[in-house]
C-alpha positions in Angstrom: -16.2 0.9 5.7 -14.0 3.2 3.6 -11.6 5.7 5.1 -13.2 9.2 5.0 -11.4 11.6 2.6 -11.0 15.3 3.5 -11.8 16.9 0.1 -10.1 20.2 0.9 -6.7 18.4 0.7 -7.4 17.7 -2.9 -8.4 21.3 -4.0 -6.0 23.2 -6.3 -5.5 26.5 -4.5 -7.4 29.3 -6.3 -5.3 32.1 -7.9 -5.1 35.3 -6.0 -6.8 38.4 -7.5 -3.6 40.4 -7.3 -0.5 38.4 -8.2 3.1 39.2 -9.3 3.6 37.5 -12.6 6.8 35.4 -12.7 7.4 34.4 -16.3 11.0 33.4 -15.7 9.9 30.7 -13.2 6.9 29.6 -15.3 9.3 29.0 -18.2 11.5 26.8 -16.0 8.5 24.8 -15.0 7.4 24.5 -18.6 10.9 23.3 -19.7 10.9 20.6 -17.0 7.5 19.4 -18.2 8.2 19.4 -21.9 11.6 17.8 -21.6 10.2 14.7 -20.1 11.6 15.1 -16.6 10.1 12.9 -14.0 10.2 15.4 -11.1 9.9 19.1 -10.5 11.2 19.9 -7.0 10.4 23.3 -5.5 12.4 23.5 -2.2 12.8 26.6 -0.1 12.1 27.9 3.4 8.7 29.1 4.5 7.3 32.2 2.9 9.1 31.9 -0.5 5.8 31.5 -2.5 6.1 27.8 -3.4 2.4 27.0 -3.3 1.5 30.3 -5.0 3.9 29.6 -7.8 2.6 26.1 -8.5 -1.0 27.1 -8.3 -0.3 30.0 -10.6 1.3 27.6 -13.1 -1.6 25.1 -13.1 -4.5 27.5 -12.6 -4.2 30.8 -14.3 -1.3 31.4 -16.7 -0.8 30.4 -20.2 2.5 28.7 -20.9 5.1 30.6 -22.7 6.4 27.6 -24.6 5.1 26.6 -28.0 4.3 23.1 -26.9 2.0 23.7 -23.9 -0.7 26.1 -22.8 -3.3 26.2 -20.0 -6.8 25.9 -21.2 -8.9 27.6 -18.5 -12.0 27.0 -20.5 -11.4 23.2 -20.4 -11.4 22.5 -16.7 -8.0 23.9 -16.0 -6.3 21.4 -18.3 -2.8 21.9 -19.6 -3.1 21.3 -23.3 -0.3 20.3 -25.8 -0.9 22.6 -28.8 0.7 20.2 -31.2 -0.8 17.0 -30.1 -4.0 18.3 -28.5 -3.4 15.8 -25.6 -4.7 17.1 -22.3 -2.4 17.3 -19.3 -4.7 17.1 -16.2 -3.6 18.2 -12.7 -4.1 16.3 -9.5 -3.3 18.1 -6.2 -2.6 16.8 -2.7 -1.9 19.1 0.2 -0.1 17.1 2.8 -0.2 17.4 6.6 1.4 15.6 9.5 -1.2 12.8 9.4 0.2 11.7 6.1 3.2 10.2 7.9 1.1 7.1 8.1 2.0 5.3 4.9 -1.6 3.8 4.5 -3.1 7.3 4.9 -0.6 8.8 2.5 -1.4 6.2 -0.2 -5.1 6.5 0.4 -4.9 10.3 -0.3 -2.5 9.7 -3.2 -5.2 7.5 -4.8 -7.9 10.0 -3.9 -5.9 12.8 -5.7 -5.4 10.6 -8.8 -9.2 9.9 -8.8 -9.8 13.6 -9.4 -8.5 13.0 -12.9 -9.3 9.4 -13.4 -12.3 8.4 -11.4 -12.0 4.6 -11.5 -8.3 4.4 -10.7 -7.1 2.7 -7.5 -10.3 1.0 -6.2 -8.4 -2.2 -5.6 -5.6 -0.4 -3.9 -8.0 1.3 -1.5 -9.6 -2.0 -0.7 -6.1 -3.5 0.0 -5.2 -0.5 2.3 -8.4 -1.0 4.2 -7.8 -4.7 4.8 -6.9 -5.9 8.4 -3.3 -6.4 7.4 -2.6 -4.4 4.3 0.0 -5.8 1.8 3.5 -4.2 1.7 3.7 -0.7 0.3 5.9 -1.9 -2.6 3.2 -4.3 -3.7 0.5 -1.7 -3.4 2.6 0.8 -5.5 3.1 -1.9 -8.1 -0.6 -2.4 -8.5 -1.2 1.4 -8.5 1.5 2.0 -11.1 0.0 -0.7 -13.3 -3.3 1.3 -13.2 -1.6 4.6 -13.8 -0.2 3.3 -17.0 -3.8 3.0 -18.3 -4.5 6.7 -18.0 -4.5 7.9 -21.6 -3.6 11.6 -21.0 -0.5 13.2 -19.7 -1.0 14.5 -16.2 0.7 16.3 -13.3 0.6 15.2 -9.7 1.4 18.0 -7.2 2.4 17.1 -3.6 2.3 20.3 -1.6 3.9 20.8 1.9 5.9 17.6 1.6 8.1 18.8 4.5 5.3 17.8 6.9 6.0 14.2 6.0 8.9 12.8 8.0 8.2 9.1 7.8 10.9 7.1 6.0 8.3 4.5 4.7 6.5 7.4 2.8 9.9 8.6 1.4 10.6 5.1 0.3 7.2 4.8 -1.3 7.7 8.0 -3.2 11.2 6.9 -4.3 9.6 3.7 -5.7 7.0 5.7 -7.5 9.7 7.9 -9.1 11.8 4.9 -10.1 8.9 3.4 -12.1 7.1 6.6 -13.1 4.9 6.1 -16.2 5.9 8.3 -19.1 2.6 10.2 -19.0 3.0 11.3 -15.4 5.0 14.2 -14.0 5.5 14.7 -10.3 5.8 18.1 -8.6 6.9 18.4 -5.0 6.7 21.7 -3.0 8.6 21.5 0.3 10.5 23.5 2.9 13.3 20.9 3.0 14.7 18.4 0.6 12.9 15.1 0.7 14.8 11.9 1.3 14.7 10.9 -2.4 17.5 9.9 -4.8 17.9 13.5 -6.0 21.6 13.2 -7.0 20.7 10.3 -9.3 17.8 12.1 -10.8 19.9 15.2 -11.5 22.7 13.1 -13.1 20.2 11.5 -15.5 18.5 14.8 -16.3 15.2 13.6 -14.7 14.6 16.5 -12.4 14.0 20.2 -12.5 14.7 22.1 -9.3 13.7 25.6 -8.0 15.2 26.7 -4.8 15.2 29.8 -2.6 17.7 31.6 -4.8 15.3 31.1 -7.7 12.1 31.9 -5.8 13.3 35.1 -4.1 11.8 38.2 -5.7 14.0 40.1 -8.1 14.1 43.9 -7.6 11.6 44.2 -10.4 9.3 41.6 -8.8 9.7 43.2 -5.4 8.7 46.6 -6.8 5.7 45.1 -8.5 4.7 43.4 -5.3 5.2 46.3 -2.9 3.6 49.0 -5.1 1.0 47.2 -7.2 -0.1 44.3 -5.0 0.3 45.9 -1.5 -0.6 49.4 -2.6 2.5 51.2 -1.3 4.3 54.0 -3.1 7.9 53.4 -2.5 10.8 54.8 -4.4 13.2 52.6 -6.3 15.8 53.2 -3.6 13.4 52.1 -0.8 12.4 49.0 -2.7 16.0 48.1 -3.3 16.8 48.6 0.3 13.9 46.5 1.5 14.6 43.8 -1.0 18.2 43.7 0.2 17.1 43.5 3.9 14.7 40.7 3.2 16.9 39.0 0.6 13.9 38.7 -1.6 12.0 36.7 1.0 8.4 37.0 -0.1 6.7 36.5 3.3 9.1 39.0 4.8 8.3 41.5 2.2 4.6 41.0 2.8 4.9 41.3 6.5 7.0 44.4 6.1 4.5 45.9 3.7 1.7 45.3 6.1 3.7 47.0 8.9 4.6 50.0 6.7 1.0 50.9 6.0 0.4 54.3 7.6 4.1 55.1 8.0 5.0 58.5 6.6 8.8 57.9 6.7 9.2 54.7 4.8 13.0 55.2 4.5 13.5 55.3 8.3 11.4 52.2 8.8 13.4 50.3 6.2 16.7 51.4 7.8 15.6 50.0 11.1 14.4 46.8 9.5 17.3 44.5 10.2 18.4 41.6 12.4 17.9 37.8 12.2 14.7 36.4 10.9 13.5 35.5 14.4 13.7 39.1 15.7 12.4 40.6 12.5 9.4 38.3 12.5 8.7 39.0 16.2 8.8 42.7 15.4 6.6 42.4 12.3 4.0 40.3 14.0 3.7 42.9 16.8 3.4 45.6 14.2 0.8 43.7 12.2 -1.2 42.7 15.2 -1.1 46.1 16.8 -2.7 47.6 13.7 -5.7 45.3 14.1 -8.5 45.8 16.5 -8.4 44.1 19.9 -11.1 41.7 18.8 -9.2 40.7 15.7 -6.0 40.2 17.7 -7.9 37.9 20.1 -9.5 36.0 17.3 -6.1 35.4 15.5 -4.3 34.3 18.6 -7.0 32.0 20.1 -7.9 30.4 16.8 -4.2 29.8 16.0 -4.5 26.4 17.8 -6.7 25.1 15.0 -5.2 23.4 11.9 -8.3 24.2 10.0 -10.8 27.0 10.6 -14.5 27.4 9.9 -16.9 29.9 11.3 -18.8 27.7 13.8 -15.6 26.1 15.0 -14.0 29.5 15.7 -17.2 30.5 17.5 -16.9 27.5 19.7 -13.3 28.2 20.6 -13.9 31.9 21.4 -17.1 31.2 23.3 -18.4 34.8 23.0 -16.9 36.4 19.9 -17.7 40.0 19.2 -18.6 39.0 15.6 -19.4 35.7 14.0 -16.5 33.5 13.1 -17.5 33.3 9.5 -17.6 37.1 9.1 -14.2 37.4 10.7 -12.7 34.8 8.4 -14.0 36.6 5.4 -12.6 39.9 6.7 -9.2 38.3 7.2 -9.2 37.0 3.7 -10.1 40.4 2.3 -7.4 42.0 4.4 -4.8 39.6 3.1 -3.9 38.5 6.6 -2.2 35.2 5.7 -5.4 33.1 5.5 -5.8 30.5 2.8 -9.3 29.3 1.7 -9.4 25.5 1.4 -12.5 25.1 -0.7 -14.5 27.0 -3.3 -17.3 27.7 -0.9 -15.0 29.7 1.4 -16.1 27.5 4.4 -12.8 26.0 5.5 -9.6 28.1 5.9 -6.2 27.7 7.3 -3.6 30.2 8.4 -0.4 30.6 6.3 1.9 28.1 8.0 4.4 30.7 9.0 1.8 33.1 10.2 0.1 30.4 12.3 3.4 29.3 13.9 4.1 32.9 14.9 0.6 33.4 16.3 1.0 30.3 18.4 4.4 31.5 19.6 2.9 34.8 20.7 -0.2 33.1 22.2 2.0 30.9 24.5 0.1 28.9 27.0 -2.3 31.2 28.9 -4.5 29.9 31.7 -7.3 29.5 29.1 -5.1 27.5 26.8 -6.6 24.1 27.8 -10.1 25.6 27.7 -9.6 26.6 24.0 -8.6 23.1 23.1 -11.4 21.5 25.0 -13.9 23.7 23.2 -12.4 22.6 19.9 -12.4 19.0 21.0 -16.1 19.1 22.0 -17.0 20.8 18.7 -15.2 18.2 16.6 -16.8 15.4 18.6 -20.3 16.8 18.1 -19.5 17.1 14.4 -18.3 13.5 14.0 -14.5 14.1 13.7 -13.2 12.0 16.6 -9.6 12.2 15.3 -9.5 16.0 15.7 -11.5 15.7 19.0 -8.8 13.3 20.3 -6.0 15.6 19.2 -7.4 18.7 21.0 -8.2 16.7 24.1 -4.5 15.6 24.2 -3.4 19.2 23.6 -5.6 20.3 26.5 -4.0 17.7 28.7 -7.4 16.0 29.3 -6.2 12.4 28.9 -9.4 10.9 30.4 -11.5 12.6 27.7 -9.0 11.5 25.1 -9.1 7.9 26.3 -12.9 8.0 26.1 -12.8 9.3 22.6 -10.4 6.5 21.6 -12.7 3.9 23.0 -15.6 5.4 21.1 -13.6 5.5 17.9 -12.3 1.9 18.1 -15.2 0.0 16.5 -15.5 2.2 13.5 -11.7 2.4 12.9 -11.4 -1.4 13.4 -14.2 -2.1 10.9 -12.4 0.2 8.4 -9.1 -1.6 9.1 -7.4 1.4 10.7 -6.1 -0.5 13.7 -2.5 0.8 13.2 -3.7 4.5 13.0 -5.8 4.0 16.1 -2.8 2.6 18.0 -0.9 5.8 17.1 -3.6 7.6 19.0 -3.6 5.6 22.2 0.2 5.6 22.4 -0.1 9.2 23.3 -2.1 8.3 26.4 -0.3 7.8 29.8 0.2 4.1 30.5 -1.0 4.5 34.0 -4.4 5.7 32.8 -4.7 3.0 30.1 -4.1 0.3 32.8 -7.2 1.5 34.7 -9.5 1.1 31.6 -10.4 -2.5 30.9 -12.3 -1.8 27.7 -9.5 0.3 26.3 -6.9 -2.3 27.3 -8.9 -5.0 25.4 -9.2 -2.9 22.4 -5.5 -2.2 22.4 -4.8 -5.9 22.7 -6.9 -6.6 19.6 -5.2 -3.8 17.7 -1.8 -5.3 18.6 -3.0 -8.7 17.4 -4.1 -7.2 14.1 -0.6 -5.7 13.6 1.2 -8.9 14.6 2.6 -7.6 18.0 1.5 -10.6 20.0 3.6 -10.0 23.1 2.3 -6.5 23.4 -1.2 -7.9 22.9 -0.9 -10.3 25.8 0.4 -7.6 28.2 -2.7 -5.5 27.5 -4.9 -8.5 28.0 -3.3 -9.0 31.4 -3.9 -5.3 32.2 -7.6 -5.7 31.2 -7.9 -8.7 33.5 -6.4 -6.9 36.5 -8.9 -4.1 35.9 -11.8 -6.6 35.9 -10.6 -8.3 39.0 -10.6 -5.1 41.0 -13.2 -3.4 39.0 -15.5 -0.8 40.6 -17.1 0.1 37.3 -20.9 0.3 37.3 -21.3 0.0 33.5 -21.8 -3.8 33.5 -23.1 -3.8 29.9 -19.8 -2.4 28.8 -17.7 -4.9 30.8 -19.7 -8.1 30.1 -18.3 -8.9 26.7 -14.7 -8.4 27.8 -13.9 -11.9 29.2 -15.0 -13.5 25.9 -13.0 -11.0 23.8 -9.9 -11.6 26.0 -10.3 -15.4 25.5 -10.9 -15.1 21.8 -7.9 -12.8 21.3 -5.7 -15.2 23.3 -6.9 -18.2 21.2 -6.0 -16.4 18.0 -2.6 -15.4 19.4 -1.9 -19.0 20.5 -2.8 -20.4 17.1 -0.5 -18.0 15.3 2.3 -18.9 17.7 1.8 -22.6 17.1 0.5 -23.5 20.6 -2.4 -25.9 19.9 -3.1 -26.7 23.6 -3.5 -23.0 24.5 -5.6 -22.5 21.3 -8.1 -25.2 22.3 -8.2 -23.9 25.9 -9.0 -20.3 25.0 -11.2 -21.0 22.0 -13.4 -23.4 24.0 -13.5 -20.9 26.9 -14.6 -18.2 24.5 -17.4 -20.4 23.2 -18.6 -21.0 26.7 -18.9 -17.3 27.3 -20.0 -15.9 24.0 -23.8 -15.7 23.8 -25.5 -18.0 21.4 -26.9 -15.1 19.3 -23.4 -13.6 18.8 -22.8 -15.5 15.6 -19.8 -13.6 14.4 -17.6 -14.2 17.5 -18.8 -17.8 17.8 -17.9 -18.4 14.2 -14.4 -16.9 14.8 -13.9 -19.2 17.8 -15.1 -22.3 16.0 -12.8 -21.5 13.0 -9.8 -21.3 15.3 -10.6 -24.7 16.7 -11.1 -26.3 13.3 -7.7 -25.1 12.0 -5.9 -27.1 14.7 -6.9 -30.3 12.8 -5.4 -28.9 9.6 -1.9 -28.8 11.0 -2.2 -32.4 12.2 -3.2 -33.6 8.7 -6.8 -34.6 9.6 -8.1 -32.7 6.6 -11.5 -34.5 6.3 -12.3 -33.4 9.9 -11.5 -29.7 9.0 -13.7 -30.0 5.9 -16.6 -31.3 7.9 -16.2 -28.5 10.5 -16.0 -25.7 8.0 -18.9 -27.2 6.0 -21.1 -27.1 9.1 -20.2 -23.4 9.6 -20.9 -22.6 6.0 -24.4 -24.1 6.3 -25.1 -22.0 9.3 -23.7 -18.9 7.7 -25.8 -19.5 4.5 -28.9 -19.6 6.6 -27.9 -16.3 8.2 -27.3 -14.8 4.8 -23.5 -14.2 5.4 -22.6 -15.1 1.8 -19.3 -13.3 1.8 -17.9 -15.5 4.6 -19.3 -18.6 2.8 -17.4 -17.6 -0.4 -14.2 -17.1 1.6 -14.7 -20.4 3.5 -15.1 -22.2 0.2 -11.5 -21.5 -0.8 -10.3 -23.1 2.4 -12.4 -26.2 1.7 -11.1 -26.4 -1.9 -7.6 -26.1 -0.6 -8.2 -29.0 1.7 -9.7 -31.1 -1.1 -6.6 -30.5 -3.2 -4.6 -31.8 -0.3 -6.7 -34.9 -0.3 -6.1 -35.3 -4.0 -9.8 -34.7 -4.9 -9.2 -32.3 -7.7 -12.6 -32.6 -9.4 -14.4 -31.9 -6.1 -12.1 -29.0 -5.4 -12.8 -27.6 -8.9 -16.6 -27.8 -8.3 -16.2 -26.1 -4.9 -14.3 -23.2 -6.5 -16.9 -22.9 -9.3 -19.8 -23.0 -6.9 -18.2 -20.3 -4.8 -17.6 -18.1 -7.9 -21.2 -18.5 -8.9 -22.4 -17.6 -5.4 -20.1 -14.6 -5.4 -21.5 -13.4 -8.7 -25.0 -13.5 -7.2 -24.0 -11.3 -4.3 -22.2 -8.4 -6.0 -18.7 -6.8 -5.8 -18.3 -7.3 -2.1 -18.2 -11.1 -2.5 -16.4 -11.1 -5.9 -13.5 -9.0 -4.6 -12.4 -11.9 -2.4 -12.3 -14.5 -5.2 -8.8 -14.0 -6.4 -7.8 -17.0 -4.3 -10.5 -19.1 -6.1 -9.3 -18.2 -9.5 -5.7 -18.8 -8.5 -6.7 -22.2 -7.1 -8.5 -23.1 -10.3 -5.6 -22.0 -12.4 -3.3 -24.3 -10.5 -5.8 -27.2 -10.9 -6.0 -26.7 -14.6 -2.3 -26.4 -14.9 -1.9 -29.6 -12.9 -4.1 -31.3 -15.5 -2.2 -29.8 -18.5 -5.0 -27.5 -19.6 -2.9 -24.4 -20.2 -5.7 -22.3 -21.8 -8.0 -22.5 -18.8 -5.0 -22.1 -16.4 -3.9 -18.9 -18.2 -7.5 -17.6 -18.1 -7.9 -18.0 -14.4 -4.4 -16.8 -13.6 -5.2 -13.6 -15.4 -8.5 -13.2 -13.6 -6.7 -13.9 -10.3 -4.2 -11.1 -11.0 -7.0 -8.6 -11.7 -8.9 -9.5 -8.6 -5.8 -9.6 -6.5 -5.6 -5.9 -6.8 -8.9 -5.6 -5.0 -8.8 -8.5 -2.5 -8.7 -7.7 1.3 -7.5 -11.2 2.2 -4.2 -10.8 3.9 -2.3 -13.8 2.5 -3.0 -13.0 -1.1 0.4 -11.6 -2.1 2.2 -14.5 -0.4 0.1 -17.1 -2.4 0.5 -15.1 -5.6 4.3 -14.9 -5.4 4.6 -18.6 -4.5 2.4 -19.5 -7.5 4.5 -17.3 -9.8 7.7 -18.9 -8.4 6.3 -22.4 -9.2 5.6 -21.3 -12.8 9.1 -19.8 -13.2 10.7 -22.9 -11.7 8.8 -25.1 -14.2 9.9 -22.8 -17.0 13.6 -23.2 -15.9 14.0 -19.6 -14.8 15.3 -20.6 -11.4 16.9 -17.3 -10.4 13.6 -15.5 -10.9 11.9 -18.2 -9.0 14.2 -17.7 -6.1 13.6 -13.9 -6.2 9.9 -14.5 -6.2 10.2 -16.8 -3.2 12.2 -14.1 -1.4 9.4 -11.6 -2.1 6.9 -14.2 -0.9 8.8 -14.5 2.4 8.9 -10.7 2.7 5.1 -10.3 2.4 4.2 -13.4 4.4 1.7 -12.8 7.2 1.0 -15.5 9.7 -2.7 -16.5 9.7 -4.7 -19.4 11.1 -3.8 -21.5 8.1 -0.7 -23.6 8.8 2.5 -23.0 6.8 2.9 -26.4 5.2 5.4 -25.4 2.5 7.9 -23.1 4.1 9.8 -20.8 1.8 13.2 -22.1 2.9 12.2 -25.6 1.8 10.9 -24.4 -1.5 14.2 -22.6 -2.1 16.2 -25.7 -1.1 14.4 -27.7 -3.9 15.4 -25.0 -6.4 19.0 -25.2 -5.1 19.0 -28.9 -6.0 17.9 -28.1 -9.5 20.6 -25.6 -9.8 23.2 -28.1 -8.8 23.9 -26.4 -5.5 23.4 -29.2 -2.9 25.7 -27.3 -0.5 23.0 -24.7 -0.1 20.3 -27.3 0.4 22.5 -29.1 3.0 23.0 -25.8 4.8 19.2 -25.4 5.0 18.7 -29.0 6.3 21.4 -28.5 8.9 19.9 -25.2 10.1 16.5 -26.9 10.4 18.1 -29.9 12.2 16.5 -32.4 9.9 17.4 -36.0 9.9 16.4 -39.1 7.9 15.5 -40.7 11.3 13.0 -38.0 12.3 9.5 -38.8 13.4 7.1 -37.7 10.6 4.2 -35.2 10.8 2.0 -33.5 8.3 3.3 -30.1 9.4 6.9 -31.0 8.5 6.1 -33.4 5.6 7.2 -31.1 2.9 10.5 -30.4 4.6 11.2 -34.1 5.0 10.3 -34.8 1.4 12.8 -32.0 0.5 15.4 -33.7 2.7 14.7 -37.0 0.9 15.3 -35.4 -2.5 18.7 -34.1 -1.1 19.6 -37.6 0.1 18.0 -39.3 -2.9 20.8 -41.9 -3.4 21.1 -42.8 0.3 19.3 -46.1 1.1 18.4 -44.7 4.5 16.0 -42.3 2.7 13.7 -45.3 1.9 12.6 -45.7 5.6 11.7 -42.0 5.9 9.7 -42.2 2.7 7.9 -45.3 3.9 6.9 -43.6 7.1 5.7 -40.5 5.3 3.7 -42.6 2.9 2.1 -44.6 5.7 1.0 -41.4 7.4 -0.4 -39.9 4.2 -2.4 -43.0 3.3 -3.8 -43.4 6.8 -5.3 -39.9 6.6 -6.3 -40.4 2.9 -4.1 -37.5 1.8 -3.7 -38.7 -1.8 -1.9 -35.6 -3.0 0.8 -36.2 -0.4 0.9 -39.9 -1.2 1.3 -39.2 -4.9 4.2 -36.8 -4.2 5.9 -39.3 -1.9 5.5 -42.2 -4.4 7.2 -40.1 -7.1 10.2 -39.4 -4.8 10.3 -43.1 -3.9 10.5 -44.0 -7.6 13.3 -41.6 -8.2 15.1 -42.7 -5.1 15.0 -46.4 -6.1 16.2 -45.5 -9.5 19.1 -43.4 -8.1 20.0 -46.4 -5.9 20.0 -48.8 -8.8 16.8 -50.6 -8.0 14.8 -50.2 -11.1 12.1 -52.8 -10.4 11.1 -51.0 -7.1 11.3 -47.7 -9.0 8.9 -48.9 -11.6 6.6 -50.4 -8.9 6.4 -47.1 -7.1 5.8 -45.3 -10.4 3.0 -47.9 -11.1 1.3 -47.0 -7.8 1.6 -43.3 -8.5 0.1 -43.7 -12.0 -2.9 -45.6 -10.6 -3.4 -42.9 -8.0 -3.0 -40.0 -10.3 -5.0 -41.1 -13.4 -8.5 -40.7 -12.1 -8.0 -37.0 -11.3 -5.9 -36.3 -14.4 -2.6 -35.3 -12.8 0.0 -34.2 -15.3 2.3 -31.5 -14.0 3.3 -33.3 -10.9 5.1 -35.8 -13.2 6.4 -33.3 -15.7 7.9 -31.0 -13.1 10.1 -33.8 -11.9 12.1 -33.5 -15.1 14.1 -35.8 -17.3 14.7 -38.5 -14.7 10.9 -39.0 -14.4 10.4 -38.9 -18.1 12.9 -41.7 -18.6 11.1 -43.8 -16.0 7.7 -43.3 -17.5 9.2 -44.1 -21.0 10.4 -47.4 -19.6 6.9 -48.0 -18.2 5.4 -47.2 -21.6 7.1 -50.1 -23.3 4.3 -52.4 -22.0 1.6 -51.5 -24.6 -0.8 -53.8 -22.8 -0.6 -51.6 -19.7 -4.2 -50.6 -18.6 -3.0 -47.0 -18.3 -1.1 -46.8 -21.6 -3.2 -43.9 -22.9 -2.6 -41.9 -19.7 1.2 -42.7 -20.0 1.2 -41.5 -23.6 -0.5 -38.3 -22.4 2.2 -37.7 -19.8 5.1 -38.4 -22.3 3.5 -35.9 -24.7 3.4 -33.3 -22.0 7.1 -33.7 -21.4 7.8 -32.8 -25.0 5.8 -29.6 -24.9 7.6 -26.3 -24.2 6.9 -25.0 -20.8 5.7 -21.4 -20.6 4.5 -19.5 -17.7 1.2 -17.6 -18.3 1.6 -13.9 -18.5 1.3 -12.2 -15.2 -0.4 -8.9 -14.6 2.0 -8.2 -11.8 4.9 -5.9 -12.6 7.6 -8.0 -11.0 7.0 -11.0 -13.2 8.9 -11.1 -16.5 7.1 -13.0 -19.2 7.3 -13.7 -22.9 6.0 -11.0 -25.2 2.4 -11.5 -26.3 2.9 -9.1 -29.3 6.1 -8.4 -31.2 7.5 -4.9 -31.5 6.9 -3.0 -34.7 9.9 -1.7 -36.7 9.3 1.8 -35.4 9.1 0.5 -31.8 12.4 -1.4 -32.3 14.0 1.9 -33.5 12.7 3.7 -30.4 13.9 0.8 -28.2 17.4 1.1 -29.5 17.5 4.8 -28.7 16.2 4.1 -25.2 19.4 2.2 -24.7 21.4 5.4 -25.3 22.0 8.3 -22.9 19.7 10.5 -24.9 16.8 12.2 -23.1 13.2 11.8 -24.1 13.0 15.1 -26.0 16.4 14.4 -27.7 15.1 11.0 -28.9 11.9 12.6 -30.1 14.0 15.1 -32.0 16.1 12.4 -33.6 13.0 10.5 -34.7 11.4 13.8 -35.9 8.2 13.1 -33.9 6.5 15.1 -31.2 7.3 14.3 -27.6 3.8 12.9 -27.1 4.2 10.5 -30.1 7.5 9.4 -28.5 5.7 8.8 -25.2 3.0 6.7 -27.0 5.7 4.5 -28.5 7.4 4.0 -25.2 4.1 3.1 -23.5 3.5 0.5 -26.2 7.0 -0.9 -25.8 6.6 -1.0 -22.0 3.2 -2.8 -22.3 4.6 -5.4 -24.8 7.7 -6.1 -22.7 5.8 -6.3 -19.4 7.8 -3.5 -17.8 7.1 0.0 -16.6 10.3 2.0 -17.0 13.1 2.7 -19.5 15.9 0.8 -17.7 13.7 -2.3 -17.2 12.7 -2.1 -20.9 16.4 -2.2 -22.0 17.2 -5.0 -19.6 14.2 -7.1 -20.8 15.1 -6.4 -24.5 18.6 -7.7 -23.8 17.2 -10.9 -22.3 15.1 -11.4 -25.4 18.0 -10.6 -27.8 16.0 -7.8 -29.4 19.2 -5.7 -30.0 
């Protein structure tokens, strides 16, 4: 279920009928846009006309520069007169709820979709997954999609001061660092955001308007007071009032409202002094006192609302003297600081400053809680449980708020909003929570989803205490709880690596869960099956998952069948049955294609698995095809371990290509995005890095890893730690004591028919015997490996071992009567081929250029290496700014980068200069 989007946050504010034209500021905005700056920052205190200025710029006025104009007849597009390329505008009005990074990114995508309808579908799917990938990875995917937008466009983030979350600041900083050339960001805020503003200024990448720029000049103040507000003040009175307010627009507006009806304007202006706090208190009283009692009541009581509509206002006031809708329309006509949020004039909000002052004056009367309760009830009846919860909390009715949280859990959990829901319930008193077993269990599940297992267990214990002494009469509500508690504990135990507890609680759950509750029973069964995976009994796991897939197929749950097929194929690869794994992947892809996008969106794993199989067999064409498809689908998948698997695969390709530093960086990224799931971690990142250290000739780093892990050649072997012990064997390759460890590992692998492990172990045995000077045993181990590998067509497992393995195989090839001579020749031929990693669609992976740069693009590239700005480069090339941007986009695409600095760095690596 997708996250609901409040459309009014995406509306560009409509231009006011009477407006002070500000050509000097519009010219500044135009210059920032035409010069190629990344950012326009409009930062000033409340009431300085930031939103009005930006909406004027993008909605009503024609640009004063020769390059750009606003085409009101073409959907409000900003059009470049020379190039005729449209500059569309996306708008996002922020609020406090956008401190949640997932919500912020969701609305960011929604705003972009107003100008490019198909953008960000995969990003939204990832954000709605149970455990969304890291923000940086989501932004990478989004930036890749933004680069495909053909037209220049502007993204406006209004009221950014309401966002205080550091992760959101970091996300925006990343966006700015890699901003595509066709995109321009505008931020309107009351305070400077936590962005690298100094760096942007130093590089000429920002345009800034501040309070000193936004304040009305005397001429603008005169125009505003006399023309817009309808006063008839002398030049002296205007100058005096402009001096008193320091050009503060909201202050001037409030003063003008208060002056209506005053005969002696000069006396009023002389008395108009003091700090803003006292001035505003005075003006509010003056403004309010000029309104009728009913309007004053309406303003004060409805000030508790973030958004206003007629029926909601009626509910808060209970018995208004006039309908809420009529009053809102009057307030808009009277210019009483009310802002329409949609074209239908249904939703409104108060000007932020005006609303704050109304709430200050309202205080907390005895009816305060009643107002919020009425608002809470209205929102609940109209399906907005979030707003209903907020008003219940504001009313101090925590019992009601807790009930709303319980009611909202299922829907929010199904739409993968567990973290946001946790933010709600953390506002509830702990004492109350511990009396509500349903809520405790829901919170425990939410903590499990977010990886907070200790907190999850504490809430499960609270739920059990409630049930033990429960006096609740709603048995239907309580009956499922024991099963949910057991199931949550089973999952937590499996993640924590406690197989005994996993079995205990999963079996308990199966005893309690009704036979017709197929979803929960399947979850419990899956948890039990995974235990055998960690012990190396892969065939048992395959049989168990296969049985579940048959039942799910009968029930029509094809999406889960497709997802389960990947696990089966993964297990088959571990058994060395590549052909069977390939068929399993292909069958699953065919099934997914039959059941639409919902099933196809989870097949990134399948294509990645196929790519690795084809790569293993030396079929680079098919490997590249499926890797590309995996990258595309990876942007849409909701499976939580996708990014980890993708980065590990990319690291493997880079390692094979000899780019070891990049491989290490990719493994670090994989570690950062790793999320513990039920699937055991058989190839820890640290062990993968240790192998690369050995290739780099840094055995000290590998020894430090082994010491930290406490590994020894005398260790007992297990499948869970097999990869680490094989890595230790590579480190101690010349030590004869390594042979006993390898023999134990091989015996265990062969006993469980894990041919992939056995093949890997045999190759290390061959290299170890060769390093120890025992060539006959080295060739014997290689002989066994060849016989094991040939039926399934293994190639890369030999080639990736490098020159030492090539020399051994070459010695083996001297026997032309060997039954596997053709296979040996194929392997030797693979050693001589250049190793190239297929191009990745992910921005972090550098890859060889698919298409060379043209002479003109090389010329542009050399200028990108200089300190010249975009417009300066365009001028030197004698081309329009838009043509220059087209060249840079082509260069970025060919180099596989998304910003100027990365393009220069990549060009240096390729010796293009």
